[in-house]
N, C-alpha and C positions, 0 to 999 in steps of 0.2 A: 762321558761322565767325568766330572772334575774329581780330583783327589780329595780324600777326607782330611788329610793334613794340608793346610793351605800353603805352607812353605816348608816342604820336607827337607830341603837342603839346609834349613836353619834350625830344624827341630832339635838336633843333638847339641847345638851350641848353647853356651850359657847366656843368660839374659844380659843385654847391655843395660847399664843404668839409665833411667830417665832422670837426668841430673837436674834439669832446669824446669821450673814452673813456667807455664805460658804467661807472658805479659798481657796486660789488658788489651793491647792493640791487635792481638792475634786470636782473641776469643770470638766465637760465633754462636748464634742461637741454634738450638736444635730445630730441625725441619718439622713443621706442624701444619702447614697450610693445606687447604683443600686441593689447590693446584699441584702441590708436591705429591699428594696421594694419588691424584688422577694420573700424573705422569708415570708414577711408579706402577700403577695398575696396567697402563698401556704397554710399558716395557715388558711386564710379565706376560701379558696376553699375547704379544707378538714374539715372545721368547727371544728378546734382544738383550744384550749386555751393554752396560754403560761404564765408561771409565769413572764417571762420577761416583758410582757405588763401589766398583772394584778397587779403585785406588784411594777410597776414603777421602774424597775431596772435601775440604772444609766449606766450600761454597755451594754444596748441593742444595741446601734449603733455598738460597736466593735464586739459583738458576732454575731449579725445577718449579719454583713458584711462578716463574715466567715461561714455563714449559720449554725451557732450553736444556736439552740433554746431549751429551757427547756420546755418540754411538761407538761401541767397541766391537769390531767385527773379528772374524777368524777364531771365535771361541773365547773362553774365559780363562784359559790356562796358558801361561807363557813358558817358552823354552829357555829363557834367560833366568838369572838369579841375582838381579841388581839388589844391593843392600839397602836401597832407599824406598823400594816400591812395594806396595801392598797387594798388587795383583797376584793371584795364585800362580804357583809354579809347579812344574812336573810334566806328566805325560799329557800332551795337548789333546783337545777335543777333536772329534772327527769333523772335517770341513762340511758345513751345511750349504748345499748348492742353492737353496732357496732364500738364504739370508739377504742377498742384495734386494730382492723384491719386498721382503718384510721391512727392511730399512726404509725403502721408498714409501711403503704404506704408512709407516709410523710418521714420516714427515708430513704426509697429507693430513693426518689426524692432529698433529701438533700445530700445523700451519706456520712452519718456520720459514723465514726469508733467508736465513743463513744456517748451514749445518756444519758441524765438525765430525768427521769420521776418523777414528783412530783404530788401533788394533794391538793385540799382544804380538810379541815376537814369535815367528813361526820358522825357526831354523830347520825344522823337519821337512818343510815343503821345498821343492826344487826351485821355485821362484820366490820363496819367502812370503807368499800370499799376494804378490803384485797383481796377478790377473783377477783375483777376488776383489781387490780395491778397484780395479778398472771396471769390473762388472757392476759394482755398487755405485760408482759415479754415473755410469750409463743408465742404470735403473732410476736413479734420482732425477737425472736430466729428462728421462721419458715421462716420469710421473709428476714432476714439479719443475718445469723448465725455468721458472722465475727464481728458484732457490739457488743462491750461490753456495759453493762447496769448498770447504777447507779440509784437506787431508793432513793427518799427523801420522806419519809412517815410521816403521822401524828403519834400521840402517841398511837392510838388505845386504849385510856383510857376506861376501863370497857368493852372491846371487847375481851373476852376470846377466845384464839385460833387464833386470827386474825394475829398476828405477825408470827406465825408458818406457816400460809398459804403463806405469802409473801416469807419467807426464803426458803420454800420448792421449790419455783419456781426458785431459784438459780440466783438472780442478782449478778453481779460481785462486786458491792459496795452497802452496806446498809447505808444510811445516815438518821439521824434524828437530827434535830437541837435543842439544849437546849435554844438558843436565848439570854438568859441573866442569871444573877446570881440568886440564889434562893431567896434572900431578895426582889428582884424586881418582882417576879412572880405575886404577887397580883395586881400590877398596870400595868404590861406590858403584862402578859400572864395569865389572871385570870381563864381561862377555863382549864388550864393544871396543872400538878403536877411535880415539878422538879425531885424528886427522882423516880417517875414512869418512867420518860424519861431516867434517868440514868440506871434504871433497864432494860428497853427495849433494850438498846444498849448492856448491859451485857448479856441479854438472847440471842441476835443474836449470840454472840461468843460461848455460850453454845451449841446452835443448830448447828452452822457451824463455827468451829474454824478457818477455812481457808478463810472465807469470810471477805473482807475488810470492816471495819466500819469507819464511819466519822460523825463528828458533828461540829456545828458552833455556835458562839455567836456574838452579836453586842456589841460594846462599845460606850460610849457617852450617856448612859441612866442614869448615876448616880452611876455606880458601882465603887468599889475601886480596886486597883491593887491586894490587898490581896484576894479579892473575886474572881477575875479572876484566880488567882493562885489556889484557892481551886476548881474551876470548872475544871481546867486542871487536878488536882489530882483525882477528881471524875471520869473524863473521862478515865484517865489512869487505874484507879482501875477496870473499866469496859472493859479494853482491847482495847479501841478505837485507831485506827491507825492514823487518820488524823483529824486535827483540823483546822477550818477556823475562822478568826477573822476580822471583818470589822466594818466600821463606821456606826452607825445608822443615817438615814436621815429621817426627818419628812415629810411624804407624803402630809398632808394637815393640816390646822390650828386646825382641830378636833382631830388630833393624838397626841401622847405623844411628849413632847418637847424634843429637843436636849439639854442635859445638858452641853455638851461641844464637840468641835471638837478635837479629839485626834490627835496630830501631828505625822508625819511619824516616828520620832525617837522612840516614845513610842511603835508603832507597831513593830519596829525592836526589841525592848527589849522584847515584848511579844513573838515574834517568837523565840528569843534565849532561853527564859524561857521554852517554849513548847518543843523545841528540847532537852533541858537539862533533861526534865521529861520523855523522851523516845518515843515521837510520831514519827512514821515513816515519816510523812509528815506534814508540817505546811504551811499555807498560811495566812499571816497577813499583811494587808495594808488598807489604808482608803477605797479603792474601792473594796476590796475583798468581794465577795459574794459566797454563798455556791456552785453554779454551774459555777462560772467564771473559764475559762480555765480547765474545768473538764477533758477533754480528755487528755491534756498534763499532768495534775496532776496525772491522773490514770497511765499513762506510768511511771512517776517518782515513784509513789507509788509501783508499781509492781517491779521496779528495786531496790528500797530500801529494799523491803522484800527479794529479791534474795540475795543481799549483806549481809543482816542480817543473813539469813539461812546459807550462805557460811561461815560466820565468826564463827557461832556456830558449824557447822559441821567440 
């Protein structure tokens, strides 16, 4: 069972001010489509969680209208307490051994050609949930062999061998988000370690050089342009293929404040910078999220590698 207080670690803290009104370029319409309601009913019927709902993603109306949902495994309660995230925190849910099969069943009903599977952090588990990720990948392969699979995993901090278990299950894309610049980790992502996350992505390439890797950050938290450029360099040094950059939005008054709303022209400049540093794919815009348009982006990512290899050959 989830806790009644969604963010118990923040409950006693004073509200942070919501200082800035959302600009026009960040506003989205409320989800009202029949496809949205159908996707919602399916998730409820199969007792599945989605990061779309749990993290209050602004793109949920658009994605669910196309029956694209990012499945969140390992329960709905996270053991971390990041100051940017709306996923519930506290005592984690009991691990559901039948969840991988229900995920595979949902994909069959949604008819997805590409799926993103993410999770809460599960520091309470010996392997951080790595074997559960692997079982979910294998269940999807068995039920929908034509579906490409993208995983967005936790950092598996102090979980020796966990990453190797997930990589051995052969997802098509391995995603792990850095979220922000290293200077802000203490206040934004206090349970994580920046250079551990960079090393995790580097290790994926050591284990599976042909596997696509991906990472994302949010801007508008107080970072500088120079710090974002350094994150890009760190990701490229780890061989990361795809970077996403989106605007941070404050979920509740208890969460980290929005330092500023980054205008679209700055996102375009970040995208140009990332391309110049050698990323195969870049998605940078105010509403960019790690899983937004993931299927279309994967097709473009695969084509970009084909062109790159042809040029080298």
